[in-house]
Backbone bond lengths (Angstrom), bond angles and torsions (degrees), N, CA, C in turn:
res aa  C-N    CA-C-N  psi(-1)  N-CA   C-N-CA  omega(-1)  CA-C   N-CA-C  phi
1 X - - - 1.510 - - 1.550 107.11 -
2 X 1.347 114.70 129.41 1.485 119.09 -178.60 1.402 107.48 -91.72
3 X 1.285 112.81 135.46 1.568 125.90 -171.18 1.580 107.54 -102.43
4 X 1.342 116.95 -25.22 1.403 116.54 179.25 1.511 117.37 56.82
5 X 1.271 116.80 34.65 1.488 121.19 -172.14 1.522 104.48 -93.90
6 X 1.389 119.51 123.82 1.418 126.16 179.90 1.569 107.95 -113.19
7 X 1.334 112.76 121.61 1.457 116.05 -178.45 1.622 102.72 -123.38
8 X 1.306 111.50 142.74 1.465 124.28 172.02 1.507 114.05 -103.13
9 X 1.254 124.31 129.27 1.432 125.63 177.00 1.552 113.22 -135.82
10 X 1.324 115.24 147.79 1.542 113.43 164.70 1.353 116.41 -75.66
11 X 1.269 117.27 138.26 1.424 116.48 -176.90 1.539 112.06 -80.22
12 X 1.348 117.39 161.57 1.476 116.98 -172.90 1.606 102.09 -128.73
13 X 1.332 115.81 166.68 1.413 122.13 -177.26 1.594 107.61 -81.90
14 X 1.370 112.77 72.73 1.445 117.70 177.05 1.508 106.02 -122.74
15 X 1.325 117.84 159.37 1.370 121.87 -178.97 1.651 111.53 -58.47
16 X 1.282 112.47 -43.36 1.423 114.89 179.32 1.585 114.46 -61.69
17 X 1.275 114.22 -42.68 1.475 121.75 176.06 1.469 111.87 -65.22
18 X 1.332 120.07 -41.22 1.494 122.36 176.89 1.553 105.26 -63.75
19 X 1.241 127.68 -45.72 1.448 128.86 -175.79 1.512 102.55 -65.13
20 X 1.242 119.81 -45.96 1.628 119.87 -178.44 1.602 102.99 -57.59
21 X 1.317 120.88 -42.43 1.443 113.88 -173.05 1.580 109.58 -75.34
22 X 1.258 121.89 -27.89 1.430 120.41 174.85 1.475 111.04 -66.21
23 X 1.378 113.89 -40.53 1.444 119.66 -177.63 1.557 108.83 -65.80
24 X 1.427 120.51 -43.68 1.428 119.09 176.58 1.613 110.30 -67.39
25 X 1.291 111.95 -34.39 1.553 112.29 -179.97 1.473 108.33 -60.54
26 X 1.305 120.31 -41.82 1.508 119.40 177.56 1.438 112.93 -64.49
27 X 1.327 117.80 -40.22 1.529 119.46 177.82 1.482 111.82 -65.82
28 X 1.254 119.07 -39.63 1.460 124.61 179.77 1.545 108.52 -66.04
29 X 1.402 119.00 -44.04 1.454 124.00 177.75 1.530 110.01 -60.79
30 X 1.250 116.15 -42.21 1.391 114.98 -178.21 1.579 113.66 -74.90
31 X 1.166 118.00 -21.17 1.505 123.43 -177.25 1.533 104.11 -82.22
32 X 1.340 120.21 -28.18 1.546 122.19 -173.07 1.479 110.81 -95.70
33 X 1.371 120.86 -6.01 1.495 123.68 179.69 1.603 107.35 -50.49
34 X 1.384 116.87 -45.52 1.352 121.63 -170.18 1.506 114.84 -68.81
35 X 1.347 116.31 -16.52 1.535 118.28 -172.83 1.534 114.46 -96.56
36 X 1.309 116.69 -23.20 1.425 117.51 -175.10 1.493 116.75 -127.91
37 X 1.333 122.67 119.60 1.437 121.45 -179.85 1.499 112.12 -70.86
38 X 1.278 117.55 -23.85 1.486 124.01 177.71 1.516 115.48 -88.63
39 X 1.410 116.05 -2.23 1.436 123.57 -178.32 1.481 109.71 -65.15
40 X 1.274 121.47 125.31 1.378 128.17 178.60 1.487 115.71 -82.21
41 X 1.234 117.77 -1.70 1.545 123.33 -178.10 1.426 117.52 73.61
42 X 1.433 114.53 10.18 1.469 116.49 172.97 1.485 105.52 -133.11
43 X 1.439 113.07 146.22 1.463 114.25 -175.92 1.510 115.23 -117.51
44 X 1.293 115.57 -125.37 1.427 120.58 -173.84 1.478 118.67 -62.99
45 X 1.287 116.03 -52.79 1.507 121.13 -167.89 1.594 108.66 -81.11
46 X 1.177 119.92 -19.11 1.557 118.84 176.25 1.498 108.86 -91.93
47 X 1.290 123.01 -25.38 1.438 125.15 -176.60 1.477 112.65 -93.03
48 X 1.260 118.22 -33.04 1.422 119.32 171.48 1.588 113.42 -121.27
49 X 1.231 121.49 153.27 1.513 123.75 -174.15 1.525 107.74 -59.87
50 X 1.245 118.69 111.39 1.412 121.15 177.82 1.511 115.49 -57.55
51 X 1.423 113.97 -30.27 1.421 119.10 176.50 1.572 113.94 -53.67
52 X 1.402 116.78 -35.20 1.407 120.85 176.74 1.537 116.68 -59.70
53 X 1.292 113.65 -30.25 1.433 119.99 175.65 1.476 115.07 -57.74
54 X 1.411 119.41 -28.94 1.310 126.12 -177.16 1.614 111.54 -100.78
55 X 1.375 113.53 -28.41 1.476 113.71 -178.20 1.609 117.38 -89.58
56 X 1.313 111.32 -15.85 1.411 114.25 178.71 1.533 106.65 -92.85
57 X 1.355 120.11 140.62 1.456 126.35 178.82 1.492 109.91 -76.51
58 X 1.284 122.39 -16.73 1.490 126.76 -177.44 1.474 111.54 -84.94
59 X 1.395 119.62 8.09 1.411 116.28 -179.68 1.572 109.85 -124.90
60 X 1.279 111.31 151.99 1.534 113.91 173.12 1.436 111.04 -137.63
61 X 1.259 121.80 139.82 1.483 127.40 172.79 1.594 108.48 -125.58
62 X 1.211 114.08 122.34 1.476 123.61 176.03 1.490 109.69 -116.14
63 X 1.411 110.44 143.12 1.473 119.24 174.43 1.520 114.92 -126.69
64 X 1.366 114.81 136.54 1.427 117.34 178.25 1.565 110.29 -98.60
65 X 1.403 111.65 128.60 1.390 114.47 -177.74 1.517 114.08 -120.71
66 X 1.215 123.46 123.35 1.462 128.84 -175.59 1.455 103.87 -103.58
67 X 1.452 113.19 119.47 1.508 117.63 178.46 1.514 109.93 49.43
68 X 1.339 115.80 38.04 1.489 112.90 176.08 1.509 119.64 89.18
69 X 1.348 116.01 -8.30 1.369 118.21 -177.77 1.549 113.55 -117.57
70 X 1.347 114.03 126.66 1.571 115.42 -170.06 1.566 110.26 -66.16
71 X 1.212 111.53 132.02 1.575 119.78 -179.14 1.441 116.25 -124.31
72 X 1.243 118.07 -0.91 1.545 121.13 -179.43 1.582 108.47 -177.70
73 X 1.343 105.26 164.97 1.441 118.18 -179.58 1.497 113.45 -155.10
74 X 1.361 114.85 159.19 1.434 121.61 178.30 1.453 108.47 -148.01
75 X 1.297 115.45 146.72 1.577 119.48 -171.13 1.599 101.48 -135.64
76 X 1.297 114.90 121.43 1.456 122.10 173.39 1.414 112.24 -120.66
77 X 1.299 120.19 148.14 1.452 133.96 179.56 1.321 118.04 -133.46
78 X 1.281 123.76 140.20 1.393 124.37 -178.81 1.548 103.94 -95.37
79 X 1.384 114.37 131.24 1.490 119.10 -171.86 1.606 100.31 -133.54
80 X 1.348 111.79 151.13 1.584 110.41 169.09 1.473 112.51 -81.48
81 X 1.222 112.40 150.06 1.513 123.23 176.85 1.528 105.78 -64.45
82 X 1.480 118.94 135.71 1.341 119.88 173.53 1.514 112.10 -62.10
83 X 1.314 123.22 153.94 1.386 126.27 -178.67 1.489 117.06 -49.80
84 X 1.356 119.56 -31.35 1.372 121.35 -170.89 1.608 115.11 -86.52
85 X 1.471 108.39 -5.30 1.519 118.42 176.08 1.491 110.26 -101.11
86 X 1.334 113.03 146.91 1.394 116.95 173.23 1.529 113.06 -79.71
87 X 1.227 119.08 155.09 1.548 125.51 175.96 1.557 109.43 103.67
88 X 1.251 111.29 -176.21 1.408 122.25 179.06 1.629 116.77 -96.46
89 X 1.244 114.90 -133.83 1.364 120.11 170.07 1.524 118.42 -66.87
90 X 1.343 119.78 168.48 1.388 119.52 174.86 1.458 108.27 -147.10
91 X 1.393 118.25 173.03 1.487 118.09 177.56 1.519 103.45 -108.22
92 X 1.319 115.68 127.17 1.403 122.52 -178.56 1.531 109.16 -100.76
93 X 1.296 124.21 127.50 1.363 127.37 -179.19 1.507 108.74 -84.62
94 X 1.298 120.85 98.77 1.460 126.46 -169.16 1.592 106.15 -70.16
95 X 1.304 115.46 -44.88 1.533 121.19 176.40 1.440 109.93 -165.59
96 X 1.433 112.85 155.05 1.427 125.42 176.19 1.418 103.43 -141.38
97 X 1.330 115.83 130.47 1.479 120.98 175.10 1.510 110.96 -145.41
98 X 1.327 113.91 137.83 1.516 115.48 175.42 1.635 102.47 -136.46
99 X 1.294 109.71 137.85 1.474 117.04 -173.89 1.480 105.26 -65.86
100 X 1.449 114.70 152.24 1.425 119.68 -168.80 1.370 111.44 -66.08
101 X 1.323 123.36 -26.81 1.449 125.95 -168.85 1.626 104.52 -79.22
102 X 1.351 116.89 -23.33 1.435 122.24 -173.75 1.592 113.41 -99.79
103 X 1.345 110.22 0.61 1.490 115.87 -179.62 1.464 114.92 -73.43
104 X 1.357 118.91 147.64 1.489 122.95 -177.45 1.514 116.31 83.20
105 X 1.384 111.40 11.82 1.535 116.75 -177.04 1.583 108.12 -121.63
106 X 1.290 117.23 18.85 1.462 116.01 176.19 1.438 119.68 83.35
107 X 1.316 115.08 6.55 1.511 123.64 -177.22 1.491 107.85 -59.65
108 X 1.386 119.02 -54.48 1.363 123.28 -175.85 1.529 113.05 -59.81
109 X 1.419 115.28 -38.77 1.407 124.41 175.86 1.554 112.62 -55.67
110 X 1.279 116.15 -49.60 1.448 128.81 179.83 1.672 105.14 -62.02
111 X 1.208 118.07 -47.10 1.499 114.86 -177.40 1.446 112.61 -68.99
112 X 1.445 117.90 -34.85 1.464 121.48 175.70 1.378 111.68 -63.57
113 X 1.380 120.39 -39.44 1.414 127.12 -175.01 1.598 106.89 -65.71
114 X 1.333 116.96 -42.22 1.434 121.40 174.04 1.520 114.19 -58.56
115 X 1.353 113.54 -45.08 1.470 117.09 178.76 1.550 109.96 -68.47
116 X 1.330 121.50 -37.99 1.417 125.46 175.88 1.513 110.16 -55.09
117 X 1.365 116.77 -52.85 1.484 123.80 175.32 1.473 113.41 -51.49
118 X 1.239 115.44 -47.36 1.543 119.57 177.68 1.447 112.16 -64.48
119 X 1.435 119.47 -40.30 1.401 122.91 177.68 1.590 111.19 -65.29
120 X 1.341 112.82 -35.86 1.564 113.20 -179.01 1.544 105.95 -65.81
121 X 1.324 117.58 -44.04 1.439 121.46 178.54 1.516 111.17 -49.85
122 X 1.283 116.89 -40.56 1.430 126.46 -177.78 1.429 110.28 -76.34
123 X 1.356 125.25 -10.65 1.442 126.20 -179.46 1.434 118.82 83.46
124 X 1.394 111.33 13.45 1.527 118.88 -178.11 1.563 112.02 -87.81
125 X 1.367 113.54 154.30 1.498 113.67 178.41 1.543 110.69 -129.77
126 X 1.341 116.11 3.42 1.541 116.89 -173.61 1.521 108.14 -130.66
127 X 1.340 115.48 132.59 1.419 125.11 166.09 1.538 114.24 -100.28
128 X 1.288 120.24 144.17 1.482 123.04 165.86 1.415 105.82 -140.79
129 X 1.409 109.43 154.58 1.502 118.31 -179.23 1.622 103.98 -153.06
130 X 1.319 109.22 171.85 1.561 117.43 167.70 1.437 107.02 -120.90
131 X 1.250 123.83 144.34 1.481 127.12 171.51 1.446 109.99 -138.90
132 X 1.391 118.44 143.37 1.403 121.97 177.56 1.519 112.45 -62.48
133 X 1.219 122.18 134.65 1.458 126.26 -175.09 1.478 112.18 -60.31
134 X 1.295 117.00 -23.78 1.460 124.35 -177.32 1.592 112.73 -86.63
135 X 1.372 114.99 -11.83 1.402 123.25 -173.02 1.570 110.53 -86.58
136 X 1.298 116.29 65.33 1.469 122.50 -172.87 1.563 115.26 -60.69
137 X 1.371 115.52 -30.14 1.453 114.93 176.71 1.609 110.43 -67.83
138 X 1.406 116.50 -39.15 1.356 115.58 -177.36 1.606 111.23 -72.34
139 X 1.287 108.82 -37.16 1.539 115.00 -176.97 1.691 109.71 -61.88
140 X 1.314 111.72 -38.41 1.463 118.58 -179.81 1.493 108.43 -64.42
141 X 1.496 118.58 -44.35 1.423 120.26 -179.92 1.443 110.73 -61.55
142 X 1.432 119.66 -45.58 1.409 122.44 -176.52 1.479 110.80 -60.64
143 X 1.436 114.09 -40.14 1.507 117.75 -179.82 1.589 110.69 -62.53
144 X 1.331 114.18 -42.17 1.448 121.62 -179.93 1.482 109.02 -62.45
145 X 1.257 125.56 -29.28 1.512 127.15 177.70 1.444 109.09 -88.94
146 X 1.287 125.07 -0.44 1.433 127.04 175.16 1.413 119.14 100.48
147 X 1.412 119.18 9.69 1.424 120.13 175.14 1.564 108.61 -73.84
148 X 1.449 114.54 154.86 1.387 117.33 175.69 1.536 105.22 -140.09
149 X 1.473 113.38 148.83 1.467 116.61 -176.00 1.551 105.79 -73.65
150 X 1.277 118.59 142.87 1.417 121.74 174.98 1.590 112.90 -132.94
151 X 1.217 119.54 -12.52 1.442 121.69 -177.99 1.497 109.43 -158.04
152 X 1.446 115.50 138.58 1.495 117.54 -178.44 1.451 103.77 -105.52
153 X 1.370 119.02 140.79 1.459 122.74 174.59 1.526 105.17 -108.86
154 X 1.353 112.56 121.50 1.558 120.02 177.64 1.447 115.41 -105.96
155 X 1.272 113.44 161.22 1.587 117.16 171.44 1.527 106.69 -144.30
156 X 1.401 109.44 161.88 1.399 121.58 174.77 1.509 108.53 -140.38
157 X 1.297 120.23 132.47 1.446 123.50 169.80 1.618 113.06 -96.07
158 X 1.342 109.58 135.53 1.551 112.08 178.69 1.567 106.94 -116.25
């Protein structure tokens, strides 16, 4: 009997949670290969020490579990606003991933809500993120949540 129970929890610095993050990082990296010609195939936890995600109070990682199985995660980091922008710090969404089989069931919304609540506890009012221009599904989700484009990042290979 399927119960369809979705739970959101904040990850801890345990071996099981670290392995879960590495597994999700591999899935996210594989899914993003098609979007970026400059993408190295490695993302957050291989490029930056994942231990810092747990040791620094300005980071939060939430996981969605459906009937006890992890189906998605979101990583938020508090960052200072660059000098040319107004305001103080903001919450940067480092990554958001939901397994394909769990998409369309509100998992990303629940993860985002958890991150928003954490952000409010920290006294922040602004989110920022980067998304591959070809990732139309993600762009549409972010727009639905109220995100607006404000700057384009461009590249040129020589």
